[in-house]
C-alpha positions as CSV (number, residue, x, y, z in Angstrom):
1,X,89.4,127.5,132.7
2,X,86.5,128.7,130.9
3,X,83.0,127.4,131.4
4,X,82.9,125.7,128.2
5,X,86.0,123.8,128.6
6,X,84.7,122.6,132.1
7,X,81.5,121.5,130.6
8,X,83.3,119.6,127.8
9,X,85.7,117.9,130.3
10,X,82.7,117.0,132.6
11,X,80.9,115.6,129.6
12,X,84.0,113.6,128.5
13,X,84.2,112.3,132.2
14,X,80.6,111.4,132.2
15,X,80.9,109.7,128.8
16,X,84.0,107.5,130.1
17,X,82.0,106.5,133.4
18,X,79.1,105.5,131.5
19,X,81.2,103.2,129.2
20,X,82.8,102.0,132.2
21,X,79.4,101.0,133.8
22,X,78.2,99.4,130.6
23,X,81.5,97.3,130.4
24,X,80.9,96.3,134.1
25,X,77.4,95.4,133.4
26,X,78.3,93.2,130.4
27,X,81.0,91.5,132.6
28,X,78.3,90.9,135.3
29,X,76.1,89.4,132.5
30,X,78.8,87.1,131.4
31,X,79.7,86.0,134.9
32,X,76.1,85.2,135.5
33,X,75.8,83.2,132.3
34,X,79.0,81.2,133.7
35,X,77.5,80.6,137.0
36,X,74.4,79.2,135.3
37,X,76.5,77.0,133.2
38,X,78.5,75.8,136.1
39,X,75.4,75.2,138.0
40,X,73.8,73.1,135.3
41,X,77.1,71.2,135.0
42,X,76.9,70.3,138.9
43,X,73.3,69.4,138.6
44,X,74.1,67.0,135.6
45,X,77.2,65.5,137.5
46,X,75.2,65.0,140.5
47,X,72.4,63.1,138.7
48,X,75.2,61.0,137.0
49,X,76.5,60.1,140.3
50,X,73.2,59.4,142.0
51,X,72.4,57.3,138.7
52,X,76.0,55.4,139.1
53,X,75.5,55.1,142.9
54,X,72.2,53.5,142.5
55,X,73.6,50.9,140.1
56,X,76.0,49.9,142.6
57,X,75.3,46.6,144.8
58,X,75.1,47.2,148.6
59,X,78.7,46.6,149.4
60,X,79.2,50.1,151.1
61,X,79.8,48.9,154.8
62,X,83.4,48.3,154.1
63,X,84.0,51.8,152.7
64,X,82.0,53.3,155.5
65,X,84.3,51.3,158.2
66,X,87.5,52.6,156.3
67,X,86.0,56.2,156.3
68,X,85.1,56.1,160.0
69,X,88.5,54.8,160.7
70,X,90.1,57.6,158.8
71,X,87.9,60.2,160.6
72,X,89.0,58.6,163.9
73,X,92.7,58.4,162.9
74,X,92.6,62.2,161.6
75,X,90.8,63.4,164.7
76,X,93.2,61.6,167.0
77,X,96.2,63.0,165.0
78,X,94.7,66.6,165.3
79,X,94.2,66.4,168.8
80,X,97.6,65.2,169.4
81,X,98.9,68.2,167.4
82,X,96.9,70.7,169.4
83,X,98.2,69.2,172.6
84,X,101.9,69.4,171.4
85,X,101.2,73.0,170.3
86,X,99.7,73.9,173.7
87,X,102.8,72.3,175.3
88,X,105.1,74.4,173.2
89,X,103.4,77.5,173.8
90,X,103.3,76.9,177.6
91,X,107.0,76.7,177.7
92,X,108.9,79.6,179.2
93,X,111.1,81.2,176.8
94,X,114.7,82.0,177.7
95,X,116.4,84.8,175.9
96,X,120.1,84.6,175.5
97,X,121.9,88.0,175.3
């Protein structure tokens, strides 16, 4: 390969890599704009939820009790599952030939 052909090949490679970098930078800008838009949406929805929650009468004790009860039941079920898993793991295994 001659020196001129090598320079042309390297120049084409550099142009291709530069185009790839520009494309990736455009993608990063687009993703950043998407993140900013989603963040604005989350802030707007949060403000809406806060506004709607502030308008509710104070009858949240029942829902708190239900949430606490669900958490208790979920935790007990999880502990029972872990206990059963430990029992199964501690059982000796018998290999049948």
